[in-house]
ZALUMVO-139727 format. One line per 10 residues: number of its first residue (from 1); their letters; for each residue x negated, y, z of C-alpha. Coordinates in nm, 2 decimals, always signed. Each point is the difference from the previous one (the first is absolute). Layout:
N
NUM	a	X Y Z | ...
***
This chain:
425
1	mrtssdsvrt	-1.01 -2.75 -0.43 | -0.24 +0.08 +0.25 | +0.10 -0.09 +0.38 | -0.16 +0.17 +0.31 | -0.20 -0.34 +0.07 | -0.15 +0.05 -0.38 | -0.09 +0.37 +0.10 | -0.19 -0.11 +0.34 | -0.18 -0.34 -0.15 | -0.14 +0.27 -0.30
11	aeqlqkwspq	-0.11 +0.25 +0.28 | -0.17 -0.28 +0.21 | -0.16 -0.12 -0.35 | -0.11 +0.33 -0.07 | -0.20 +0.03 +0.32 | -0.30 -0.18 -0.18 | +0.04 +0.31 -0.26 | -0.22 +0.35 +0.08 | +0.23 +0.27 +0.09 | -0.11 +0.20 -0.34
21	tvlkvalaar	+0.09 -0.30 -0.19 | +0.36 -0.01 +0.17 | +0.01 +0.39 -0.09 | -0.10 -0.06 -0.34 | +0.20 -0.28 -0.09 | +0.32 +0.16 +0.19 | -0.07 +0.34 -0.25 | -0.03 -0.21 -0.32 | +0.36 -0.21 +0.09 | +0.15 +0.34 +0.06
31	lilvfygnih	-0.12 +0.14 -0.31 | +0.15 -0.34 -0.19 | +0.35 +0.07 +0.19 | -0.03 +0.37 -0.13 | -0.04 -0.11 -0.36 | +0.31 -0.30 +0.07 | +0.22 +0.28 +0.11 | +0.01 +0.14 -0.31 | +0.08 -0.33 -0.17 | +0.27 -0.07 +0.26
41	dyffnvgftd	+0.16 +0.32 -0.05 | +0.01 -0.04 -0.37 | +0.18 -0.34 +0.01 | +0.22 -0.01 +0.32 | +0.31 +0.20 +0.11 | -0.15 +0.04 +0.35 | -0.32 +0.21 -0.07 | -0.34 -0.09 +0.22 | -0.10 +0.37 +0.04 | +0.16 +0.18 +0.28
51	vdyhvvsdag	+0.31 +0.27 -0.05 | -0.22 +0.24 +0.16 | -0.29 -0.04 -0.20 | +0.16 +0.18 -0.29 | +0.14 +0.27 +0.24 | -0.36 +0.08 +0.13 | -0.12 -0.02 -0.33 | +0.20 +0.25 -0.15 | -0.07 +0.23 +0.29 | -0.37 -0.02 -0.10
61	rlvvqgkspf	+0.12 +0.11 -0.34 | +0.21 +0.26 +0.14 | -0.35 +0.10 +0.20 | -0.19 +0.03 -0.31 | +0.26 +0.21 -0.18 | -0.05 +0.28 +0.32 | +0.34 -0.13 +0.12 | +0.12 -0.10 +0.35 | +0.00 -0.39 +0.04 | +0.34 +0.07 +0.17
71	eratyrytpi	+0.17 +0.07 -0.31 | +0.00 -0.36 -0.06 | +0.30 -0.15 +0.16 | -0.05 -0.24 +0.29 | -0.36 +0.11 +0.03 | -0.05 +0.01 +0.40 | -0.30 -0.02 +0.05 | -0.36 +0.19 +0.09 | -0.12 +0.24 -0.28 | -0.35 -0.14 +0.06
81	lswmmvpnvl	+0.17 -0.37 -0.16 | +0.11 +0.17 -0.32 | -0.34 +0.19 -0.02 | -0.15 -0.36 -0.02 | +0.24 -0.12 -0.27 | -0.12 +0.26 -0.23 | -0.21 -0.26 -0.18 | +0.29 -0.18 -0.08 | +0.07 +0.25 -0.29 | -0.29 -0.19 -0.18
91	fydcgkiifs	+0.00 -0.32 +0.14 | +0.33 -0.13 +0.15 | -0.12 -0.27 +0.20 | -0.26 +0.20 +0.15 | +0.17 +0.07 +0.31 | +0.06 -0.39 +0.06 | -0.36 -0.04 -0.04 | -0.07 +0.30 +0.25 | +0.25 -0.19 +0.27 | -0.18 -0.34 -0.09
101	lfdilvgwlg	-0.34 +0.16 +0.10 | +0.18 +0.17 +0.34 | +0.10 -0.37 +0.06 | -0.38 -0.11 -0.01 | -0.11 +0.31 +0.22 | +0.26 -0.12 +0.26 | -0.13 -0.35 +0.01 | -0.34 +0.11 +0.01 | +0.05 +0.27 +0.29 | +0.18 -0.30 +0.18
111	yeiafqagts	-0.31 -0.22 -0.02 | -0.24 +0.24 +0.09 | +0.22 +0.10 +0.35 | +0.05 -0.36 +0.08 | -0.38 -0.12 -0.13 | -0.17 +0.29 +0.22 | +0.20 -0.14 +0.32 | -0.14 -0.32 -0.03 | -0.33 -0.14 +0.15 | -0.27 +0.04 -0.29
121	gdeayssrct	-0.10 -0.35 -0.12 | +0.33 -0.17 +0.10 | +0.05 -0.20 -0.34 | +0.33 -0.11 +0.11 | +0.15 +0.34 +0.04 | -0.16 +0.15 -0.25 | +0.20 -0.29 -0.26 | +0.32 +0.09 +0.20 | -0.04 +0.34 -0.10 | -0.02 -0.11 -0.34
131	aalalwlffp	+0.29 -0.21 -0.01 | +0.20 +0.29 +0.14 | -0.09 +0.24 -0.26 | +0.09 -0.27 -0.26 | +0.34 -0.05 +0.16 | +0.06 +0.38 -0.03 | -0.14 +0.00 -0.37 | +0.13 -0.32 -0.09 | +0.34 +0.02 +0.16 | +0.28 +0.03 -0.30
141	vtavvstrgn	+0.21 +0.28 +0.19 | -0.28 +0.23 +0.02 | -0.16 -0.06 -0.34 | +0.32 +0.03 -0.15 | +0.10 +0.34 +0.14 | -0.30 +0.19 -0.11 | -0.03 -0.13 -0.35 | +0.37 +0.07 -0.07 | -0.09 +0.36 +0.09 | +0.10 +0.07 +0.34
151	advvicaavm	-0.21 +0.25 +0.17 | +0.09 -0.09 +0.40 | -0.35 -0.19 -0.01 | -0.16 +0.36 -0.07 | +0.15 +0.06 +0.35 | -0.17 -0.32 +0.16 | -0.32 +0.11 -0.12 | +0.06 +0.34 +0.15 | +0.09 -0.17 +0.33 | -0.26 -0.29 +0.01
161	lslyllerkr	-0.30 +0.31 -0.09 | +0.13 +0.20 +0.29 | -0.04 -0.34 +0.23 | -0.30 -0.07 -0.14 | -0.16 +0.34 +0.10 | +0.17 +0.02 +0.34 | -0.15 -0.37 +0.07 | -0.31 +0.19 -0.07 | +0.04 +0.26 +0.24 | +0.02 +0.29 -0.27
171	ivasalvygc	+0.33 +0.17 +0.12 | +0.03 +0.34 -0.20 | -0.05 -0.23 -0.32 | +0.24 -0.23 +0.09 | +0.23 +0.25 +0.11 | -0.02 +0.19 -0.34 | +0.04 -0.36 -0.20 | +0.34 -0.04 +0.24 | +0.13 +0.32 -0.06 | -0.09 +0.10 -0.35
181	lavqfkiypi	+0.08 -0.33 -0.15 | +0.13 -0.27 +0.20 | +0.32 +0.19 +0.14 | +0.00 +0.25 -0.27 | +0.08 -0.31 -0.25 | +0.26 -0.16 +0.23 | +0.10 +0.10 +0.34 | +0.01 -0.32 +0.18 | -0.38 +0.00 +0.08 | +0.10 +0.25 +0.27
191	iylpsiflsl	+0.11 -0.31 +0.21 | -0.39 -0.06 +0.04 | -0.08 +0.35 +0.18 | +0.13 -0.11 +0.37 | -0.23 -0.31 -0.02 | -0.27 +0.23 -0.15 | +0.02 +0.26 +0.26 | -0.02 -0.29 +0.29 | -0.29 -0.15 -0.18 | -0.21 +0.28 +0.06
201	aewpqppska	+0.06 +0.08 +0.35 | -0.29 -0.10 +0.27 | +0.22 -0.22 +0.20 | -0.16 -0.07 +0.38 | -0.17 -0.33 +0.03 | +0.07 -0.29 +0.09 | +0.37 +0.06 -0.06 | +0.10 -0.23 +0.25 | -0.15 +0.20 +0.30 | +0.13 +0.38 -0.16
211	swkayavalv	+0.30 +0.18 +0.12 | +0.29 +0.15 -0.17 | -0.14 +0.33 +0.11 | -0.34 -0.07 -0.21 | +0.19 -0.16 -0.30 | +0.20 +0.33 +0.00 | -0.34 +0.18 +0.00 | -0.13 -0.17 -0.27 | +0.34 +0.06 -0.20 | +0.00 +0.37 +0.07
221	snwrgylytf	-0.39 +0.07 -0.08 | -0.01 -0.19 -0.32 | -0.19 +0.26 -0.18 | -0.09 -0.25 -0.30 | +0.38 -0.09 -0.04 | +0.09 +0.39 -0.01 | -0.26 +0.06 -0.25 | +0.11 -0.29 -0.22 | +0.38 +0.09 +0.00 | -0.07 +0.37 -0.06
231	valascsslv	-0.23 -0.06 -0.32 | +0.23 -0.26 -0.11 | +0.31 +0.23 +0.02 | -0.13 +0.32 -0.12 | -0.12 -0.15 -0.27 | +0.29 -0.17 -0.10 | +0.20 +0.30 +0.07 | -0.27 +0.23 -0.21 | +0.04 -0.24 -0.31 | +0.40 +0.02 +0.03
241	avfyfiygwt	-0.06 +0.40 +0.00 | -0.18 +0.01 -0.29 | +0.26 -0.23 -0.19 | +0.27 +0.19 +0.14 | -0.17 +0.34 -0.17 | -0.06 -0.16 -0.33 | +0.33 -0.23 -0.01 | +0.26 +0.17 +0.23 | +0.28 -0.12 +0.19 | +0.04 -0.30 -0.25
251	yldesllyhf	-0.34 -0.15 +0.14 | +0.13 -0.01 +0.36 | +0.34 -0.12 -0.10 | -0.12 -0.28 -0.24 | -0.34 -0.13 +0.15 | +0.09 +0.05 +0.35 | +0.35 +0.05 +0.16 | +0.15 -0.21 -0.30 | -0.18 -0.30 +0.20 | +0.18 +0.09 +0.34
261	krvdirhnfs	+0.37 +0.01 -0.13 | -0.06 -0.27 -0.28 | +0.26 -0.28 -0.01 | -0.06 -0.30 -0.23 | +0.31 -0.21 -0.11 | -0.19 -0.19 -0.21 | -0.34 -0.26 -0.02 | +0.01 +0.06 +0.38 | -0.09 -0.29 +0.25 | +0.09 +0.18 +0.33
271	pyhllfylsy	+0.29 -0.11 +0.17 | +0.14 +0.32 -0.03 | +0.06 -0.02 -0.36 | +0.37 -0.14 -0.03 | +0.10 +0.29 +0.27 | -0.19 +0.26 -0.22 | +0.19 -0.15 -0.30 | +0.33 -0.02 +0.18 | -0.02 +0.34 +0.11 | -0.18 +0.16 -0.30
281	ggdatflrli	+0.23 +0.29 -0.13 | +0.15 +0.06 +0.34 | -0.05 +0.24 +0.30 | -0.39 +0.09 -0.03 | +0.00 +0.07 +0.39 | +0.07 -0.35 +0.03 | -0.29 -0.14 -0.21 | -0.23 +0.24 +0.15 | +0.11 -0.11 +0.35 | -0.08 -0.35 -0.10
291	gtlaflpqcl	-0.34 +0.07 -0.17 | -0.10 +0.20 +0.32 | +0.08 -0.28 +0.22 | -0.22 -0.24 -0.21 | -0.28 +0.20 +0.12 | +0.03 -0.07 +0.37 | -0.13 -0.39 -0.02 | -0.28 +0.09 -0.24 | -0.12 +0.29 +0.26 | +0.01 -0.20 +0.29
301	lvvafafrfy	-0.16 -0.32 -0.14 | -0.27 +0.23 -0.15 | -0.05 +0.20 +0.34 | -0.02 -0.33 +0.18 | -0.27 -0.18 -0.26 | -0.19 +0.32 +0.04 | -0.06 -0.04 +0.35 | -0.03 -0.32 +0.03 | -0.24 -0.07 -0.27 | -0.19 +0.35 -0.07
311	hdlpfcwfis	-0.35 -0.16 +0.07 | +0.08 -0.21 -0.29 | +0.14 +0.25 -0.31 | -0.03 -0.26 -0.30 | +0.24 -0.25 +0.21 | +0.20 +0.28 +0.12 | +0.06 +0.17 -0.32 | +0.09 -0.36 -0.14 | +0.29 -0.08 +0.25 | +0.10 +0.38 +0.02
321	tvafvafnkv	+0.06 -0.01 -0.38 | +0.20 -0.34 -0.02 | +0.21 +0.12 +0.28 | +0.06 +0.34 -0.17 | +0.06 -0.17 -0.32 | +0.20 -0.24 +0.10 | +0.21 +0.21 +0.22 | +0.02 +0.28 -0.30 | +0.35 +0.09 -0.12 | -0.18 -0.03 -0.37
331	ctsqyfiwyl	-0.25 -0.29 -0.07 | -0.12 -0.07 -0.36 | -0.25 -0.25 -0.13 | -0.23 +0.23 -0.02 | -0.02 +0.10 +0.40 | -0.11 -0.34 +0.08 | -0.39 +0.10 -0.09 | +0.00 +0.27 +0.24 | -0.05 -0.25 +0.23 | -0.13 -0.29 -0.19
341	cfipvihrsl	-0.31 +0.22 -0.09 | -0.11 -0.07 +0.35 | -0.06 -0.37 -0.09 | -0.37 +0.02 -0.06 | -0.02 +0.16 +0.38 | +0.23 -0.16 +0.21 | -0.14 -0.33 +0.02 | -0.30 +0.12 +0.22 | +0.33 +0.04 +0.26 | +0.16 -0.34 -0.06
351	kisggdcakl	-0.03 -0.36 +0.09 | +0.18 -0.21 -0.24 | -0.08 -0.24 -0.24 | +0.04 -0.04 -0.38 | +0.35 -0.22 +0.07 | +0.11 +0.27 +0.24 | -0.06 +0.27 -0.30 | +0.19 -0.23 -0.21 | +0.30 -0.02 +0.21 | -0.01 +0.38 +0.05
361	lsvwlasqgl	+0.02 +0.09 -0.40 | +0.30 -0.27 -0.04 | +0.22 +0.14 +0.22 | -0.09 +0.34 -0.13 | +0.02 -0.10 -0.34 | +0.33 -0.23 +0.05 | +0.18 +0.29 +0.16 | -0.05 +0.21 -0.30 | +0.08 -0.27 -0.24 | +0.35 -0.04 +0.10
371	wllaayalef	+0.04 +0.38 +0.01 | -0.12 +0.01 -0.35 | +0.23 -0.29 -0.09 | +0.31 +0.20 +0.16 | -0.12 +0.30 -0.20 | -0.01 -0.18 -0.35 | +0.33 -0.13 +0.06 | +0.13 +0.31 +0.03 | -0.20 +0.20 -0.21 | -0.02 -0.21 -0.32
381	qgynsfifmw	+0.27 -0.24 +0.10 | +0.27 +0.23 +0.07 | +0.07 -0.18 +0.33 | +0.14 +0.14 +0.32 | -0.30 -0.11 +0.19 | -0.03 +0.31 +0.25 | +0.06 -0.22 +0.32 | -0.23 -0.26 -0.12 | -0.23 +0.31 -0.07 | +0.03 +0.14 +0.33
391	lssllmlgsn	-0.05 -0.32 +0.18 | -0.33 -0.05 -0.14 | -0.09 +0.35 +0.09 | +0.08 -0.10 +0.37 | -0.21 -0.32 -0.07 | -0.29 +0.17 -0.14 | +0.00 +0.25 +0.31 | +0.00 -0.30 +0.24 | -0.30 -0.15 -0.22 | -0.19 +0.32 +0.04
401	vyilrftiqh	+0.07 +0.01 +0.42 | -0.11 -0.38 +0.00 | -0.33 +0.11 -0.20 | -0.04 +0.30 +0.25 | +0.04 -0.26 +0.28 | -0.23 -0.22 -0.14 | -0.29 +0.20 -0.09 | +0.04 +0.19 +0.36 | -0.01 -0.36 +0.14 | -0.33 -0.09 -0.16
411	yvwkedtswk	-0.17 +0.35 +0.04 | -0.36 -0.03 +0.15 | -0.12 +0.30 +0.20 | -0.26 +0.19 -0.18 | -0.30 +0.07 +0.19 | +0.02 +0.38 +0.14 | -0.13 +0.26 -0.25 | +0.13 +0.29 +0.19 | -0.23 +0.34 -0.04 | -0.15 -0.01 +0.37
421	qlkhd	-0.11 -0.36 -0.05 | -0.17 +0.10 -0.37 | -0.21 +0.28 +0.19 | -0.19 -0.28 +0.10 | -0.07 -0.19 -0.28
***
């Protein structure tokens, strides 16, 4: 079994490879995993293929038949995903290959964002970019999620593409990708909007000598931020209206509203899991209240991080996503790649060693391992391990808070890239 130290050591060794070689080897490895998945599913009771992959594949088949993808029970995604799964009718593993390609795209976009931020001819920084790229592509969690047939990497690609375009000051293009793809696939990328808005403002320079009035004027007159927000929300709303016209209320209820009222009592890393389990089937008002209160720490942290780190969007989005997932009322394994996808970028903002990376990975993986042990004892051995599982959930939350604290403490202030500064470039 690969350890966190093995993953970091492998990434460091791969610094000697070119980025193109890393991408090609990573794609080949994913194709092998897709092939292996069929063998695993045939011989083992616990399948390799994600259960949701069968759901989205069935939805694609319904689309081919001219029906609504929402006729498939438990299909709760954007219709775009069902259209993407149409090739599965001819070749069932096609979707897994598509998701694997999105994996590669995420890595490439992250590498490009990080590499362009460096100094031309800096071989050490270039090697570090390659190592970070390799860490994302060869990290077991990220490789397995896409090859099992989970579509969350598509959202990651949309988020990274919107970031890539935003870093190149292509506001409208970034907003369209953000609204039509990122937020359309999953609601959670909306947490990036506050930091985007703040990053597009022309803040007074130098900041230390500016008054509160100057900051208020910059905030109110942030026309780029208003433009981005309008284009993103308008494009997303327009697409929602189109899908509502095609599929009716079922689309809104299953694809959007469901995620606000969702209560997951199985396979949920969240500390809220036990409370939801014990209250399941009881007072629905109480469950909704708990679900609503769960959003409060998430909102507070997202807004606080936006004001503190808006000048460095990749780092801001990383810590915002870690906090959002850690404090979410529902947390599953695929949610982890929502923030892991920033690995190829955030190294430019951190001053940490390979040993530090190994330590953080060890803490992160160990807390998950304890929870999975408790879950295995409950689901496959029939032991009453609910308390152990809940304590493991608290430990996971604590480990994520520790990782957040560590990364923020080792953050290196990024060079100012405000719009006003760029006018003189």
